[in-house]
Residue, then its C-alpha position, 0 to 999 in steps of 0.5 A: m527459537a535458536i538465533s541460527s534460524g532467525s539469520s537463515s530467514f533473514k537471508n532469505i530475504f535477498s531471495g533470487k528464486k523467480g516469481q511465481s503466482v499465488g494462483i487462484v484466489r478468491p474474494m472474501d467479504y465483511k461486513i462493518p457492523g453498524a453505523f460507519r459514519l463519513e468525514s461528511g456527517k452522514t451515516l451509512y449502514g451494512v457497509r460491505i467491504e470486498y477483499e482477498v487475501y495472499g500469503k499467511m499472517n504469522a504468529d503476532k499478525s506483524n507481517v501484513i501489507l496492505i495494497c490500495h487501488a487506484l480510481t478503477g482498480d478492485a480487490h482483485a490485485a494478484g493470482f486468479h479468480q476461477g476461468d481468469k484469463k488474466p491475473g490481478w491488476w498488480d501480480i507482477v509485484i505480488g506473490p511467492n519470490k516477488a517485491f511483496d513476498t507472499e512466503k514473508y508478507c500477508v497481503i491484503c487488498s480491499n476494494i474501496l468504499g463507493g466502488c462498485k467491485g462488492s463495497t458499497g457503492p452507489s451501485s449497492i441497495d440502501p438497507e434503510t429504503g430496498k432500494i439502489y443508491g444511486i446519486s442519494f448515495p452520501v460524497i466518499t472522501i479518500g478520508d471514508m475509503v481509510n476507514a472503512q479500510k481500518k474497519l477491514v484491518e481490526h476485524l482481521g485482528i491486525k494491531q499495526l501494518f507492516a506497510v501500506a502501498g500503492g499507486s496513483m489513487g492508491g498512493m493518496q490513500v498510503l498518505q491518508w493512512t499515516v496521517s489518519y493513523p499514524d500509530m498503524v503504519k510502520k513502511a509507507i510506499a506512496i507512488a506516482t500521486t500527489a498529496s492534494t490535487t491540482p487544478q488541472q487534475i481536477a479538470f480533467g476529472a471534471i469533463g469526464r464527469k461532464a461526458i456521463t452526467d450529459d449523456p441522457k440515458w445518465n438520467g440523474g443517476d437514475y439507470y440500473g434496469k435501464k441502459i447505462p449510459s455507456q456512451g458518457l462513461a465510454l468518453a470520460r475513461m477514453i479522456g482519463h485514459i490518455t492521462y495515464l500514457s505519455d506521448a512517448s508512449m503513445q508515440k511508440k506503441f502507434g506513431r501516426l498510423e492509420r488504423d487499417a491501411e488494408a482498408a485505405g487501399v494499401t495491402g500487406t501494412t497492416g497492425t505497427t508496420g502499417t502506414n503513414l497518411s501521406e502514403l495513403s491515396p489522396e481520398l481521405s475520408h470525410d465521415f469523421a470516422p477512426n483512421f488512426q490506431v490510436e483512435s480506434y485504441l482509446n474506443y476500446q478502452g472505453d467500451n470496454f470500460t462500460k461491461r466492468f465499472d459502474a457510472n456513479s461509481y466514476l463520480y463519486i471517487t473521481k470527485a473523492v480525488d479532487y478532495f483531496d488535500l493534506s495540507k493543513n492551514g496551507s502548509l503540507i508540512e503542517g499536514f504531515s506533522g503526526v506521521t512516523a511511518k518510514y517512506l519510499v516515494i516513488s515518481i515516474s519521469s514521464d507521469w505528467l498526471y501525478p508528475p515528480y514534482q508533486s513527490q519531491e514536496i511529498v518527500s520535502a514535506l516528510t523530511a521537515n518532519g524528521v520522518d525518514a523518506r526515501y524519494e525515487e525516480i522510475r525511468s519510463q517512457y509509459g506515462h502514469d501507468a507505469f507502476l503497473l508495468e515497470e516490473g523490473q525498476l519497481s520490483y527492485l525498488l520495493r525489495s530494496f525498501l522492505s529489505q531495509i528493515l532496522v531495530s526499529d521496526v522489530m524490538n518491543r517498547k514494552f518492556y519490564t525492568v529492574s534496579r540492581d537493589e531489587t532482590i532476585e526473587h522479585a527479578s523471580r516473580l517478575m520474569v514468570k508473571e510477565r514471561i520474559s527471559h531477559l530484564p535489564v539492570i536499569s539506573e536511576d536515570g534509566k541508563l543500561e547497567g546491565i541485564v539479569t537472564s532466566w537463566d541467571i535465576t535458575k543458576a543463583v537458585a542452585c548456587k544460594i544466591n540472593e542478592l541480584d547484584e551478584i549475578i548481573t551481566r554487565d558486560v552486556k551486548y545492546v544496538y541502537e534502534d536506528e542500526r540494520i537488523e543484520k547487525a542484531s541477529s549478527i550479535m546475538e548469534e555471535y553471542s549465543i544470546s536470544a535477546l538485546p537491550v536497545i539503547d539511546s544516545e545518552h544509554r537509556v534503554i528505550g526497548i529489546v529485541t528478541s530473536e522471535s521477534i526477528s523471527a516472526l517479522i520475516c517468517k510466515 
């Protein structure tokens, strides 16, 4: 492939085209073979993971981005299911020419282990008993969710993810991925999250769980085929939903407006033009029915939630969030000691569930380990939910981070070299065997001395040259691993070459980057 093609494709990263929907999508299902061992030591069999795929994998499957969903999310992150009126939960950033551009990347999202949207969870059938698990389902962790995702990724033949991204509990999964499987993640995007759940966050989860377990219809978790604990589940959702908003957003959306001004005796003032209680008749309601719009809104959120989510799944997942703590020996720096992925950590200015200081702590711990970690803050009044709503700011940050591709992101660390004392025959055999066209020539201490190409070998045979030393190109072009890929691309284009050695500060060869490797990353 000519380098000009790769260079042109690279420029498309900055395309200004308007984002489009991925259209109609369908969920898929993967069954993990054999036993799946949990961090608790318990074992599950026949674990199923539901997932969706947007875009296409490139030839070496190096363009895959894994999306991790939040607490009550699912695998349907973008596009529409047949008959849907609303798109997937992160459709604002996933699709052609959007931040997660499906013209360039293959985007995958799976429902978590323990969920109730296709993946194995408490509402699933236990293959050993033939009955629904209920609360016999074993305790799960964020680590278990990530381990199940890894099984799916391996099943799809993906050796390394270009990026893992998610917000809230999805951000926890991102952090866990880079700790558990550092070699499998190039870039990580953690949004509005924490590396260690705080007592206040645990407290909100505990209240929500108590609301469910105190509902008589919960029946010790055995409510399947009976009336569900809708009152407790709705209340849990209402409590949780309050933490996703901010005081400013609630003030802007509802203020102190009464739910139905006309019913209160004031005509012509409904919706956001409703009336303040101070303007109402002195005969205020004493039946404790919802008076304010915010009350009705929360009741709607709670009631609607009971139609789509399983109460036991809510118990298990919120408990997994409570258990989440990536620190080791009380140190987050130690907990992140093995991380190698490049990081973008995003907080939200008005988020009081996972406030900015927790994102800053993540970045500080990563930086202390020498990790390339970038911190950004979205200015928004929407609170925690801003990562689902602030399309403009979020898209800008994601595009900027994903497009900052370094030589280290695409270089091949498995490469072959020769010394100048070796024969042309040896170099020729090595090229044929390994199917390569460029061989860096190195000194005894690994320093770059030149390069030999398949064209040089052909010329040597035609001219009956026997010594490798006679055909080495000594004025060789090279790049460093921390340089932007644009530089490598421009050098290749300027000098009409298709490969560059990558060297360290001491001029030792540490890899090679080719026009094909650049194109493989940024093209479908």
